Backbone as ProteinMPNN parsed JSONL, in Angstrom:
{"seq_chain_A": "MTDTITFDDFLNVDIRSGKIIKAEPFPEARKPAYKLQIDFGPQIGIKKSSAQITENYTCDDLVGKNIMAVVNFPPRQIGPVMSEVLVLGFYDNNENVELVTYSNNIKQGQKLM", "coords_chain_A": {"N_chain_A": [[0.843, -1.18, 0.0], [0.418, 2.303, -0.611], [1.349, 5.653, 0.495], [-0.984, 7.337, 2.66], [-3.626, 9.356, 1.435], [-5.57, 12.391, 1.195], [-9.157, 12.86, 0.883], [-9.621, 15.043, -0.746], [-7.247, 15.038, -2.237], [-7.706, 12.757, -3.813], [-9.939, 13.666, -5.26], [-8.719, 15.487, -6.922], [-7.596, 14.007, -8.941], [-8.526, 13.441, -12.109], [-10.454, 11.167, -13.397], [-11.792, 9.699, -16.202], [-14.412, 8.331, -18.306], [-13.988, 6.785, -21.453], [-14.007, 6.08, -25.01], [-12.213, 3.98, -27.1], [-11.286, 4.952, -30.263], [-9.482, 4.673, -32.259], [-6.727, 2.584, -32.908], [-3.363, 1.786, -33.26], [-0.277, 0.221, -34.288], [2.794, 1.01, -32.554], [5.654, 1.3, -33.465], [7.963, 2.769, -32.897], [8.224, 2.936, -30.177], [9.996, 2.123, -27.132], [9.341, -0.193, -25.69], [7.006, -2.772, -26.633], [4.033, -1.325, -27.832], [0.885, 0.431, -28.306], [-0.51, 3.117, -30.25], [-3.086, 5.193, -29.32], [-6.309, 6.642, -29.93], [-8.719, 8.307, -28.15], [-12.067, 8.861, -27.423], [-13.582, 11.143, -25.392], [-16.052, 12.3, -25.221], [-18.135, 15.285, -25.799], [-17.301, 17.41, -24.067], [-14.581, 17.047, -23.359], [-13.377, 15.875, -25.577], [-11.407, 14.296, -28.21], [-8.572, 12.493, -27.342], [-5.057, 11.656, -27.319], [-3.051, 8.75, -26.639], [-0.518, 6.492, -25.446], [-0.009, 3.053, -25.02], [1.193, 0.227, -23.301], [0.092, -2.483, -24.036], [0.12, -4.685, -25.623], [0.298, -7.446, -25.275], [-2.134, -8.463, -24.365], [-4.067, -7.487, -26.094], [-5.192, -6.843, -29.459], [-4.992, -4.431, -32.119], [-7.481, -4.413, -33.402], [-9.089, -5.519, -31.373], [-9.183, -3.403, -29.6], [-10.473, -1.117, -30.69], [-13.446, 0.568, -30.17], [-13.634, -0.196, -27.554], [-14.565, 0.462, -24.213], [-12.964, 2.448, -21.929], [-11.09, 3.563, -18.989], [-9.451, 6.568, -17.986], [-6.891, 8.801, -16.792], [-7.276, 12.176, -17.126], [-6.17, 14.619, -16.503], [-3.407, 14.848, -16.152], [-0.252, 16.388, -17.018], [0.566, 16.645, -20.524], [2.709, 14.157, -22.036], [5.693, 13.511, -23.66], [6.277, 10.763, -25.652], [8.478, 9.238, -27.371], [7.807, 9.909, -30.742], [5.21, 10.612, -30.156], [2.796, 12.606, -28.499], [1.535, 11.989, -25.523], [-1.567, 12.398, -24.126], [-3.308, 11.561, -22.162], [-3.582, 9.215, -19.403], [-4.056, 5.936, -19.704], [-5.841, 3.535, -17.818], [-5.085, 0.509, -16.036], [-4.689, -2.911, -14.86], [-2.152, -5.176, -13.708], [-2.116, -8.437, -14.964], [-2.069, -11.986, -14.14], [0.183, -12.739, -15.54], [1.773, -10.541, -15.572], [1.074, -8.687, -17.511], [-0.66, -5.88, -18.889], [-4.05, -5.346, -18.216], [-6.816, -3.646, -19.306], [-8.833, -1.197, -17.543], [-12.211, -1.34, -17.778], [-15.629, -0.489, -18.746], [-19.261, -0.727, -18.737], [-21.665, -0.287, -21.447], [-23.559, 1.395, -20.427], [-22.716, 3.76, -19.43], [-21.949, 7.131, -20.029], [-19.619, 8.575, -22.359], [-16.871, 10.44, -21.168], [-17.72, 10.769, -18.59], [-17.091, 11.482, -15.18], [-15.204, 9.666, -12.789], [-16.444, 8.889, -9.663]], "CA_chain_A": [[0.0, 0.0, 0.0], [1.175, 3.553, -0.671], [1.034, 6.63, 1.534], [-2.368, 7.785, 2.782], [-3.938, 10.668, 0.863], [-6.86, 12.924, 1.632], [-10.221, 12.766, -0.11], [-9.382, 16.135, -1.698], [-6.209, 14.557, -3.161], [-8.381, 11.871, -4.753], [-10.796, 14.463, -6.151], [-7.866, 16.189, -7.882], [-7.287, 13.106, -10.053], [-9.711, 13.449, -12.975], [-10.557, 9.908, -14.12], [-12.983, 9.786, -17.059], [-14.768, 7.24, -19.208], [-13.732, 7.097, -22.855], [-14.112, 4.977, -25.981], [-11.102, 3.951, -28.06], [-11.806, 5.062, -31.625], [-8.423, 4.292, -33.187], [-5.568, 1.931, -32.298], [-2.393, 1.382, -34.283], [1.034, -0.136, -33.736], [3.704, 2.101, -32.203], [6.965, 0.646, -33.603], [9.045, 3.617, -32.376], [8.277, 2.821, -28.716], [11.058, 1.25, -26.616], [8.677, -1.462, -25.38], [5.835, -2.898, -27.508], [2.922, -0.461, -27.424], [-0.032, 0.935, -29.324], [-0.954, 4.505, -30.218], [-4.54, 5.184, -29.194], [-7.124, 7.851, -29.901], [-9.819, 7.994, -27.245], [-13.121, 9.881, -27.411], [-14.12, 11.39, -24.056], [-17.295, 13.053, -25.319], [-18.024, 16.665, -26.285], [-16.643, 18.344, -23.152], [-13.127, 16.849, -23.37], [-12.993, 15.602, -26.953], [-10.554, 13.156, -28.543], [-7.216, 12.611, -26.798], [-4.108, 10.611, -27.72], [-2.285, 8.086, -25.589], [0.259, 5.331, -25.824], [-0.219, 2.053, -23.971], [1.917, -1.038, -23.441], [-0.96, -3.479, -23.816], [0.161, -5.548, -26.808], [0.202, -8.868, -24.929], [-3.526, -8.869, -24.142], [-5.0, -6.901, -27.05], [-4.789, -6.449, -30.808], [-5.607, -3.145, -32.479], [-8.901, -4.659, -33.673], [-9.76, -5.712, -30.082], [-9.249, -2.15, -28.847], [-11.401, -0.137, -31.267], [-14.785, 0.438, -29.618], [-13.56, -0.59, -26.147], [-14.805, 1.5, -23.202], [-11.841, 2.421, -20.981], [-10.97, 4.66, -18.036], [-8.147, 7.221, -18.1], [-6.654, 10.07, -16.1], [-7.249, 13.185, -18.193], [-5.617, 15.911, -16.081], [-1.953, 14.887, -16.048], [0.294, 17.145, -18.141], [0.969, 15.797, -21.658], [4.045, 13.583, -21.91], [6.262, 13.095, -24.943], [6.737, 9.38, -25.697], [8.974, 9.143, -28.741], [7.18, 10.932, -31.58], [3.801, 10.793, -29.77], [2.48, 13.361, -27.296], [0.481, 11.284, -24.802], [-2.359, 13.412, -23.439], [-4.032, 10.939, -21.052], [-3.019, 7.965, -18.905], [-5.022, 4.846, -19.716], [-5.699, 2.78, -16.576], [-5.177, -0.94, -16.116], [-4.118, -3.74, -13.806], [-1.33, -6.282, -14.176], [-2.733, -9.75, -14.805], [-1.193, -12.998, -13.545], [1.404, -12.84, -16.347], [2.415, -9.219, -15.538], [0.662, -7.905, -18.672], [-1.707, -4.941, -18.495], [-5.439, -5.516, -18.622], [-7.446, -2.337, -19.171], [-10.036, -0.978, -16.751], [-13.288, -1.096, -18.737], [-16.953, -0.256, -18.178], [-20.367, -1.134, -19.611], [-22.194, 0.733, -22.357], [-24.561, 2.208, -19.727], [-22.059, 4.964, -18.927], [-21.621, 8.055, -21.124], [-18.222, 8.977, -22.53], [-16.52, 11.682, -20.503], [-18.219, 10.825, -17.21], [-16.029, 11.475, -14.158], [-15.277, 8.653, -11.736], [-16.753, 9.503, -8.367]], "C_chain_A": [[0.889, 1.245, 0.0], [0.762, 4.472, 0.468], [-0.444, 7.003, 1.502], [-2.509, 9.164, 2.141], [-5.273, 11.129, 1.422], [-7.896, 12.712, 0.53], [-10.053, 13.858, -1.164], [-8.287, 15.761, -2.695], [-6.835, 13.677, -4.237], [-9.21, 12.668, -5.753], [-9.991, 15.229, -7.195], [-7.461, 15.322, -9.06], [-8.561, 12.954, -10.876], [-9.706, 12.189, -13.845], [-11.876, 9.911, -14.876], [-13.17, 8.531, -17.9], [-14.524, 7.697, -20.65], [-13.859, 5.861, -23.721], [-12.945, 5.074, -26.957], [-11.687, 3.966, -29.459], [-10.759, 4.708, -32.673], [-7.279, 3.674, -32.386], [-4.646, 1.486, -33.422], [-1.063, 1.045, -33.622], [1.889, 1.103, -33.503], [5.13, 1.533, -32.248], [8.128, 1.463, -33.052], [9.202, 3.514, -30.86], [9.385, 1.855, -28.303], [10.526, -0.132, -26.272], [7.448, -1.557, -26.27], [4.635, -2.124, -26.966], [2.035, -0.149, -28.617], [-0.215, 2.437, -29.133], [-2.477, 4.464, -30.232], [-5.119, 6.581, -29.371], [-8.392, 7.485, -29.149], [-10.796, 9.164, -27.219], [-13.713, 9.962, -26.006], [-15.377, 12.247, -24.092], [-17.05, 14.51, -25.647], [-17.273, 17.623, -25.363], [-15.118, 18.251, -23.231], [-12.611, 16.587, -24.774], [-12.126, 14.365, -27.099], [-9.144, 13.444, -28.055], [-6.374, 11.428, -27.254], [-3.434, 10.016, -26.492], [-1.454, 6.986, -26.222], [0.114, 4.338, -24.684], [0.517, 0.769, -24.303], [0.967, -2.184, -23.1], [-0.996, -4.517, -24.942], [0.021, -7.032, -26.495], [-1.245, -9.335, -24.808], [-4.506, -8.387, -25.208], [-4.359, -6.751, -28.419], [-5.425, -5.088, -31.075], [-7.106, -3.319, -32.725], [-9.697, -4.856, -32.383], [-10.065, -4.377, -29.406], [-10.288, -1.168, -29.374], [-12.816, -0.439, -30.768], [-14.807, 0.071, -28.146], [-13.743, 0.626, -25.248], [-13.721, 1.382, -22.136], [-11.926, 3.6, -20.013], [-9.567, 5.238, -18.16], [-8.094, 8.474, -17.238], [-6.471, 11.124, -17.188], [-6.611, 14.504, -17.769], [-4.14, 15.853, -15.689], [-1.433, 15.767, -17.175], [0.666, 16.194, -19.284], [2.42, 15.35, -21.501], [4.513, 13.087, -23.27], [6.785, 11.665, -24.822], [7.171, 9.126, -27.134], [8.344, 10.247, -29.563], [5.733, 11.253, -31.193], [3.701, 11.627, -28.495], [1.289, 12.674, -26.638], [-0.254, 12.288, -23.921], [-3.123, 12.872, -22.234], [-3.323, 9.661, -20.638], [-4.133, 6.933, -18.823], [-4.765, 3.969, -18.488], [-5.862, 1.275, -16.79], [-4.56, -1.598, -14.901], [-3.172, -4.751, -14.449], [-2.086, -7.581, -13.942], [-1.716, -10.727, -14.209], [0.127, -13.173, -14.286], [2.173, -11.529, -16.412], [2.183, -8.42, -16.822], [-0.527, -7.045, -18.27], [-3.056, -5.329, -19.088], [-6.153, -4.204, -18.313], [-8.632, -2.343, -18.209], [-11.127, -0.575, -17.747], [-14.606, -0.859, -17.998], [-18.016, -0.63, -19.197], [-20.804, 0.021, -20.514], [-23.224, 1.635, -21.693], [-23.995, 3.525, -19.211], [-21.665, 5.84, -20.123], [-20.118, 8.324, -21.168], [-17.996, 10.323, -21.859], [-17.02, 11.788, -19.083], [-17.064, 10.685, -16.231], [-16.272, 10.374, -13.145], [-15.486, 9.349, -10.408], [-16.405, 8.561, -7.241]], "O_chain_A": [[1.988, 1.227, 0.554], [-0.071, 4.113, 1.3], [-1.076, 6.987, 0.446], [-1.639, 10.024, 2.282], [-6.008, 10.358, 2.04], [-7.548, 12.42, -0.614], [-10.315, 13.627, -2.344], [-8.375, 16.119, -3.869], [-6.538, 13.824, -5.423], [-9.19, 12.383, -6.951], [-10.525, 15.584, -8.245], [-7.023, 15.846, -10.084], [-9.555, 12.405, -10.4], [-9.049, 12.141, -14.885], [-12.941, 10.099, -14.288], [-12.23, 7.782, -18.165], [-14.812, 8.837, -21.015], [-13.824, 4.734, -23.226], [-12.716, 6.121, -27.564], [-12.49, 3.102, -29.811], [-11.092, 4.47, -33.834], [-6.909, 4.175, -31.324], [-5.084, 0.888, -34.405], [-0.763, 1.526, -32.529], [1.723, 2.119, -34.178], [5.744, 1.309, -31.205], [9.184, 0.899, -32.765], [10.211, 3.959, -30.314], [9.684, 0.896, -29.014], [11.19, -1.135, -26.534], [6.887, -0.524, -26.638], [4.273, -2.251, -25.796], [2.378, -0.422, -29.768], [-0.096, 2.962, -28.026], [-3.081, 3.781, -31.059], [-4.492, 7.576, -29.007], [-9.054, 6.494, -29.458], [-10.401, 10.312, -27.018], [-14.269, 8.99, -25.494], [-15.729, 12.862, -23.085], [-15.902, 14.939, -25.764], [-16.658, 18.571, -25.851], [-14.435, 19.274, -23.176], [-11.518, 17.033, -25.124], [-12.109, 13.496, -26.227], [-8.589, 14.509, -28.323], [-6.892, 10.347, -27.537], [-3.269, 10.67, -25.462], [-1.661, 6.605, -27.374], [0.112, 4.726, -23.516], [0.475, 0.284, -25.434], [1.035, -2.77, -22.02], [-2.026, -5.149, -25.179], [-0.345, -7.808, -27.379], [-1.548, -10.487, -25.118], [-5.655, -8.826, -25.229], [-3.148, -6.558, -28.536], [-6.302, -4.652, -30.329], [-7.908, -2.481, -32.312], [-10.844, -4.42, -32.291], [-11.08, -4.236, -28.724], [-10.919, -0.459, -28.591], [-13.318, -1.552, -30.922], [-15.877, 0.028, -27.538], [-13.157, 1.683, -25.484], [-13.577, 0.333, -21.509], [-12.731, 4.514, -20.197], [-8.607, 4.508, -18.407], [-9.111, 9.121, -16.988], [-5.617, 10.983, -18.063], [-6.514, 15.423, -18.582], [-3.667, 16.728, -14.962], [-2.102, 15.892, -18.201], [1.042, 15.05, -19.03], [3.247, 16.053, -20.919], [3.811, 12.334, -23.944], [7.642, 11.387, -23.984], [6.348, 8.837, -28.002], [8.339, 11.404, -29.142], [5.096, 12.083, -31.841], [4.427, 11.388, -27.529], [0.165, 12.763, -27.133], [0.352, 12.947, -23.076], [-3.542, 13.645, -21.373], [-2.558, 9.087, -21.413], [-5.034, 7.033, -17.991], [-3.614, 3.69, -18.153], [-6.664, 0.831, -17.611], [-3.987, -0.939, -14.034], [-3.365, -5.139, -15.602], [-2.63, -7.806, -12.861], [-0.62, -10.322, -13.82], [1.088, -13.698, -13.723], [3.11, -11.396, -17.198], [3.0, -7.572, -17.181], [-1.314, -7.435, -17.407], [-3.184, -5.6, -20.282], [-6.099, -3.713, -17.185], [-9.339, -3.342, -18.073], [-10.983, 0.411, -18.469], [-14.683, -1.011, -16.779], [-17.717, -0.826, -20.375], [-20.359, 1.158, -20.352], [-23.722, 2.56, -22.334], [-24.722, 4.321, -18.617], [-21.114, 5.346, -21.107], [-19.44, 8.303, -20.141], [-18.821, 11.231, -21.966], [-16.776, 12.797, -18.422], [-16.166, 9.867, -16.431], [-17.399, 10.166, -12.695], [-14.774, 10.297, -10.076], [-16.594, 8.9, -6.072]]}, "name": "protein", "num_of_chains": 1, "seq": "MTDTITFDDFLNVDIRSGKIIKAEPFPEARKPAYKLQIDFGPQIGIKKSSAQITENYTCDDLVGKNIMAVVNFPPRQIGPVMSEVLVLGFYDNNENVELVTYSNNIKQGQKLM"}
């Protein structure tokens, strides 16, 4: 477990629902990864990210997938890609990332409460 934070600290992390609309290989990355475009709805729009999730997903698997991401970190340059959001996931039993997903009953861009 990490250090204790306050509830206000938690509220400062803006985690939103989004739908992957484009996924493509990212051969320039140091570790195998994909370049993603994620639609967070009209308020936030489409954001780019890079994710090391090639062991559990193909590009075709990812398009249309509902995911969760932190949208208020500063952008980060990853090779030639400016990553604008941090896609969230858990390590599975093989130490590969499995994405945090949600059902279709939740609108894109909704904030995690």
